[in-house]
BATORLO-449019 format. One record per residue (C-alpha): residue number from 1; residue in three letters; x, y, z negated. Coordinates in Angstrom, 2 decimals. Example, Ala and Ser with C-alpha at 12.3 -4.5 7.8 and 13.67 -1.06 7.14 Angstrom:
+-----+-----+---------+---------+---------+
|   k |   r |      c1 |      c2 |      c3 |
+-----+-----+---------+---------+---------+
|   1 | Ala |   12.30 |   -4.50 |   -7.80 |
|   2 | Ser |   13.67 |   -1.06 |   -7.14 |
+-----+-----+---------+---------+---------+
//
This chain:
+-----+-----+---------+---------+---------+
|   k |   r |      c1 |      c2 |      c3 |
+-----+-----+---------+---------+---------+
|   1 | Unk |    0.00 |    0.00 |    0.00 |
|   2 | Unk |    1.20 |    3.54 |    0.74 |
|   3 | Unk |    1.64 |    6.31 |   -1.76 |
|   4 | Unk |    0.47 |    9.87 |   -2.14 |
|   5 | Unk |   -2.92 |   11.51 |   -2.16 |
|   6 | Unk |   -4.31 |    9.36 |    0.66 |
|   7 | Unk |   -4.15 |    6.26 |   -1.56 |
|   8 | Unk |   -4.59 |    7.92 |   -4.96 |
|   9 | Unk |   -7.46 |    7.02 |   -7.26 |
|  10 | Unk |   -9.47 |    9.99 |   -8.47 |
|  11 | Unk |   -9.18 |   10.81 |  -12.17 |
|  12 | Unk |  -10.34 |   14.45 |  -12.23 |
|  13 | Unk |  -13.18 |   15.92 |  -10.16 |
|  14 | Unk |  -13.29 |   19.72 |  -10.19 |
|  15 | Unk |  -16.27 |   21.64 |   -8.87 |
|  16 | Unk |  -15.56 |   25.30 |   -8.16 |
|  17 | Unk |  -17.92 |   28.17 |   -8.84 |
|  18 | Unk |  -18.56 |   31.20 |  -11.01 |
|  19 | Unk |  -20.07 |   30.89 |  -14.49 |
|  20 | Unk |  -23.21 |   32.71 |  -15.53 |
|  21 | Unk |  -26.86 |   32.69 |  -14.53 |
|  22 | Unk |  -26.36 |   35.52 |  -12.03 |
|  23 | Unk |  -24.24 |   33.17 |   -9.91 |
|  24 | Unk |  -26.35 |   30.04 |  -10.31 |
|  25 | Unk |  -27.54 |   28.69 |   -6.99 |
|  26 | Unk |  -25.28 |   30.87 |   -4.87 |
|  27 | Unk |  -23.37 |   29.55 |   -1.87 |
|  28 | Unk |  -20.02 |   30.06 |   -3.60 |
|  29 | Unk |  -21.17 |   27.75 |   -6.41 |
|  30 | Unk |  -21.70 |   24.69 |   -4.24 |
|  31 | Unk |  -18.81 |   22.94 |   -6.03 |
|  32 | Unk |  -20.69 |   23.32 |   -9.31 |
|  33 | Unk |  -23.82 |   22.00 |   -7.60 |
|  34 | Unk |  -22.09 |   18.81 |   -6.45 |
|  35 | Unk |  -20.70 |   18.16 |   -9.94 |
|  36 | Unk |  -24.15 |   18.79 |  -11.42 |
|  37 | Unk |  -25.56 |   16.21 |   -8.97 |
|  38 | Unk |  -22.92 |   13.70 |  -10.12 |
|  39 | Unk |  -23.82 |   14.43 |  -13.74 |
|  40 | Unk |  -27.47 |   13.63 |  -12.95 |
|  41 | Unk |  -26.47 |   10.36 |  -11.33 |
|  42 | Unk |  -23.86 |    9.21 |  -13.82 |
|  43 | Unk |  -25.38 |   10.49 |  -17.08 |
|  44 | Unk |  -22.12 |   11.20 |  -18.93 |
|  45 | Unk |  -22.05 |   12.61 |  -22.45 |
|  46 | Unk |  -22.65 |   16.25 |  -23.21 |
|  47 | Unk |  -20.15 |   18.74 |  -21.84 |
|  48 | Unk |  -17.37 |   20.02 |  -24.03 |
|  49 | Unk |  -15.89 |   23.45 |  -23.51 |
|  50 | Unk |  -12.18 |   22.67 |  -23.29 |
|  51 | Unk |   -9.30 |   24.13 |  -21.30 |
|  52 | Unk |  -11.53 |   26.89 |  -19.98 |
|  53 | Unk |  -13.98 |   24.43 |  -18.41 |
|  54 | Unk |  -17.16 |   22.49 |  -18.96 |
|  55 | Unk |  -15.60 |   19.06 |  -19.24 |
|  56 | Unk |  -17.29 |   15.66 |  -19.24 |
|  57 | Unk |  -15.87 |   12.17 |  -19.03 |
|  58 | Unk |  -17.40 |    9.03 |  -17.64 |
|  59 | Unk |  -16.28 |    5.53 |  -16.71 |
|  60 | Unk |  -16.78 |    4.63 |  -13.04 |
|  61 | Unk |  -15.47 |    1.52 |  -11.30 |
|  62 | Unk |  -13.66 |    0.56 |  -14.47 |
|  63 | Unk |  -11.69 |    3.77 |  -14.97 |
|  64 | Unk |  -12.13 |    7.02 |  -16.81 |
|  65 | Unk |  -12.98 |   10.03 |  -14.66 |
|  66 | Unk |  -13.21 |   13.62 |  -15.85 |
|  67 | Unk |  -15.76 |   16.05 |  -14.40 |
|  68 | Unk |  -14.81 |   19.72 |  -14.73 |
|  69 | Unk |  -16.47 |   23.02 |  -13.91 |
|  70 | Unk |  -13.96 |   25.81 |  -14.68 |
|  71 | Unk |  -15.49 |   28.78 |  -16.49 |
|  72 | Unk |  -12.64 |   31.14 |  -15.59 |
|  73 | Unk |  -14.34 |   32.54 |  -12.46 |
|  74 | Unk |  -13.46 |   31.32 |   -9.00 |
|  75 | Unk |  -10.22 |   33.22 |   -8.37 |
|  76 | Unk |   -8.64 |   31.92 |  -11.59 |
|  77 | Unk |   -9.77 |   28.29 |  -11.34 |
|  78 | Unk |   -6.17 |   27.13 |  -11.46 |
|  79 | Unk |   -5.76 |   28.28 |  -15.06 |
|  80 | Unk |   -8.24 |   25.68 |  -16.24 |
|  81 | Unk |   -7.15 |   22.90 |  -13.87 |
|  82 | Unk |   -3.50 |   23.36 |  -14.80 |
|  83 | Unk |   -4.32 |   22.92 |  -18.50 |
|  84 | Unk |   -6.41 |   19.81 |  -17.86 |
|  85 | Unk |   -3.83 |   18.03 |  -15.70 |
|  86 | Unk |   -1.05 |   18.84 |  -18.17 |
|  87 | Unk |   -2.96 |   17.57 |  -21.18 |
|  88 | Unk |   -4.19 |   14.36 |  -19.53 |
|  89 | Unk |   -1.03 |   13.92 |  -17.43 |
|  90 | Unk |   -2.97 |   13.64 |  -14.17 |
|  91 | Unk |   -0.94 |   13.81 |  -10.94 |
|  92 | Unk |   -2.21 |   16.41 |   -8.42 |
|  93 | Unk |   -2.95 |   13.56 |   -5.96 |
|  94 | Unk |   -5.59 |   12.26 |   -8.38 |
|  95 | Unk |   -7.45 |   15.59 |   -8.61 |
|  96 | Unk |  -10.39 |   16.27 |   -6.30 |
|  97 | Unk |  -11.39 |   19.91 |   -5.77 |
|  98 | Unk |  -14.90 |   20.53 |   -4.41 |
|  99 | Unk |  -15.49 |   23.96 |   -2.89 |
| 100 | Unk |  -17.45 |   25.94 |   -0.31 |
| 101 | Unk |  -16.16 |   26.51 |    3.22 |
| 102 | Unk |  -17.17 |   29.39 |    5.47 |
| 103 | Unk |  -15.76 |   27.72 |    8.56 |
| 104 | Unk |  -17.87 |   24.58 |    8.27 |
| 105 | Unk |  -21.51 |   24.79 |    9.34 |
| 106 | Unk |  -24.16 |   24.22 |    6.68 |
| 107 | Unk |  -24.82 |   20.53 |    6.18 |
| 108 | Unk |  -21.31 |   19.42 |    7.08 |
| 109 | Unk |  -18.62 |   18.24 |    4.65 |
| 110 | Unk |  -14.95 |   17.57 |    5.15 |
| 111 | Unk |  -12.40 |   15.64 |    3.11 |
| 112 | Unk |   -8.67 |   16.31 |    3.22 |
| 113 | Unk |   -5.91 |   14.72 |    1.09 |
| 114 | Unk |   -3.74 |   17.86 |    1.18 |
| 115 | Unk |   -3.07 |   21.11 |    3.01 |
| 116 | Unk |   -3.45 |   24.85 |    2.66 |
| 117 | Unk |   -6.32 |   26.56 |    0.91 |
| 118 | Unk |   -7.80 |   27.86 |    4.14 |
| 119 | Unk |   -8.56 |   31.14 |    2.41 |
| 120 | Unk |  -10.67 |   29.62 |   -0.38 |
| 121 | Unk |   -9.40 |   31.59 |   -3.37 |
| 122 | Unk |  -10.26 |   29.08 |   -6.07 |
| 123 | Unk |   -8.49 |   26.30 |   -4.20 |
| 124 | Unk |   -5.58 |   28.65 |   -3.47 |
| 125 | Unk |   -5.16 |   29.38 |   -7.18 |
| 126 | Unk |   -5.18 |   25.67 |   -8.03 |
| 127 | Unk |   -2.61 |   24.85 |   -5.36 |
| 128 | Unk |   -0.43 |   27.75 |   -6.51 |
| 129 | Unk |   -0.52 |   26.81 |  -10.18 |
| 130 | Unk |    0.05 |   23.11 |   -9.58 |
| 131 | Unk |    2.88 |   23.95 |   -7.21 |
| 132 | Unk |    1.92 |   21.42 |   -4.51 |
| 133 | Unk |   -0.52 |   21.17 |   -1.63 |
| 134 | Unk |   -1.13 |   17.45 |   -2.15 |
| 135 | Unk |   -4.41 |   18.10 |   -3.93 |
| 136 | Unk |   -7.36 |   16.29 |   -2.32 |
| 137 | Unk |  -10.27 |   18.56 |   -1.50 |
| 138 | Unk |  -13.86 |   18.19 |   -0.42 |
| 139 | Unk |  -15.19 |   21.19 |    1.46 |
| 140 | Unk |  -18.92 |   21.79 |    1.77 |
| 141 | Unk |  -19.97 |   24.00 |    4.67 |
| 142 | Unk |  -21.90 |   27.20 |    4.02 |
| 143 | Unk |  -21.34 |   28.79 |    7.44 |
| 144 | Unk |  -20.44 |   32.35 |    8.30 |
| 145 | Unk |  -22.71 |   35.30 |    7.48 |
| 146 | Unk |  -25.04 |   36.34 |   10.27 |
| 147 | Unk |  -24.65 |   39.64 |   12.07 |
| 148 | Unk |  -22.68 |   42.25 |   10.20 |
| 149 | Unk |  -23.35 |   40.95 |    6.71 |
| 150 | Unk |  -20.24 |   41.09 |    4.55 |
| 151 | Unk |  -18.61 |   37.81 |    3.52 |
| 152 | Unk |  -18.70 |   38.69 |   -0.20 |
| 153 | Unk |  -22.45 |   39.32 |   -0.22 |
| 154 | Unk |  -22.96 |   36.12 |    1.79 |
| 155 | Unk |  -21.00 |   33.77 |   -0.48 |
| 156 | Unk |  -22.39 |   35.36 |   -3.64 |
| 157 | Unk |  -25.93 |   35.28 |   -2.27 |
| 158 | Unk |  -28.51 |   32.58 |   -2.81 |
| 159 | Unk |  -29.81 |   30.36 |   -0.05 |
| 160 | Unk |  -32.73 |   31.62 |    1.99 |
| 161 | Unk |  -35.87 |   29.46 |    1.83 |
| 162 | Unk |  -35.17 |   28.13 |    5.33 |
| 163 | Unk |  -31.66 |   27.06 |    4.23 |
| 164 | Unk |  -32.61 |   25.20 |    1.07 |
| 165 | Unk |  -33.30 |   21.78 |    2.59 |
| 166 | Unk |  -29.97 |   21.70 |    4.44 |
| 167 | Unk |  -28.12 |   22.93 |    1.33 |
| 168 | Unk |  -29.70 |   20.31 |   -0.92 |
| 169 | Unk |  -29.01 |   17.56 |    1.60 |
| 170 | Unk |  -25.37 |   18.66 |    1.84 |
| 171 | Unk |  -24.96 |   18.51 |   -1.95 |
| 172 | Unk |  -26.42 |   15.00 |   -2.03 |
| 173 | Unk |  -24.20 |   13.96 |    0.88 |
| 174 | Unk |  -21.12 |   15.35 |   -0.87 |
| 175 | Unk |  -22.02 |   13.45 |   -4.06 |
| 176 | Unk |  -22.53 |   10.27 |   -1.99 |
| 177 | Unk |  -19.07 |   10.74 |   -0.51 |
| 178 | Unk |  -17.47 |   11.15 |   -3.93 |
| 179 | Unk |  -19.02 |    7.88 |   -5.07 |
| 180 | Unk |  -17.80 |    6.21 |   -1.89 |
| 181 | Unk |  -14.29 |    7.60 |   -2.42 |
| 182 | Unk |  -14.11 |    6.24 |   -5.96 |
| 183 | Unk |  -14.95 |    2.79 |   -4.63 |
| 184 | Unk |  -13.07 |    2.82 |   -1.32 |
| 185 | Unk |  -10.39 |    5.55 |   -1.36 |
| 186 | Unk |   -9.84 |    8.80 |    0.51 |
| 187 | Unk |   -8.90 |    7.49 |    3.96 |
| 188 | Unk |  -12.08 |    5.40 |    4.40 |
| 189 | Unk |  -14.04 |    8.36 |    3.03 |
| 190 | Unk |  -12.55 |   10.73 |    5.60 |
| 191 | Unk |  -13.31 |    8.23 |    8.36 |
| 192 | Unk |  -16.91 |    7.93 |    7.25 |
| 193 | Unk |  -17.86 |   11.49 |    6.24 |
| 194 | Unk |  -15.70 |   13.89 |    8.30 |
| 195 | Unk |  -18.18 |   14.24 |   11.11 |
| 196 | Unk |  -20.99 |   16.52 |   12.10 |
| 197 | Unk |  -24.17 |   15.94 |   10.19 |
| 198 | Unk |  -27.58 |   17.05 |   11.37 |
| 199 | Unk |  -29.63 |   17.70 |    8.29 |
+-----+-----+---------+---------+---------+
//
């Protein structure tokens, strides 16, 4: 078997977003939404506020997995993740970061075992603080803003009623892919889920 993030087993799943009710349900918080979907499915214990994150642990496929939602705000997500990986001695290749992606259309997801942040500031902060790009990531498409709408208002805005079904389906699909990855690994997950999805 090879080594590196393509064959790593996930031990920490990090959903990115901004804390607070004013950001709940916004496009930028889709990472939180995927983790919340996993929490519904897996029914772990109550969250603890540790290392600047809402942190839960659960046993899946015979191993302990941590679920984290950093409460440091998106651009400083790395502060929390760095503390968690240091305390639990988790290699970066065993950390999954779930975040929004402007360049993917709504309803589409994409897995990568490593690479640049692609402009996603939360992911960029994590990569910077961990000092490596070999951090697996799951991007969930939110699309580009229509017309002349500013990117900031788009990502911090809530879904329009006509977008909700696609958004909810994408969150469920992303959670499905995480469960598949835990069982099968990242390469089979990329092969199965990195394709266009018509929701």
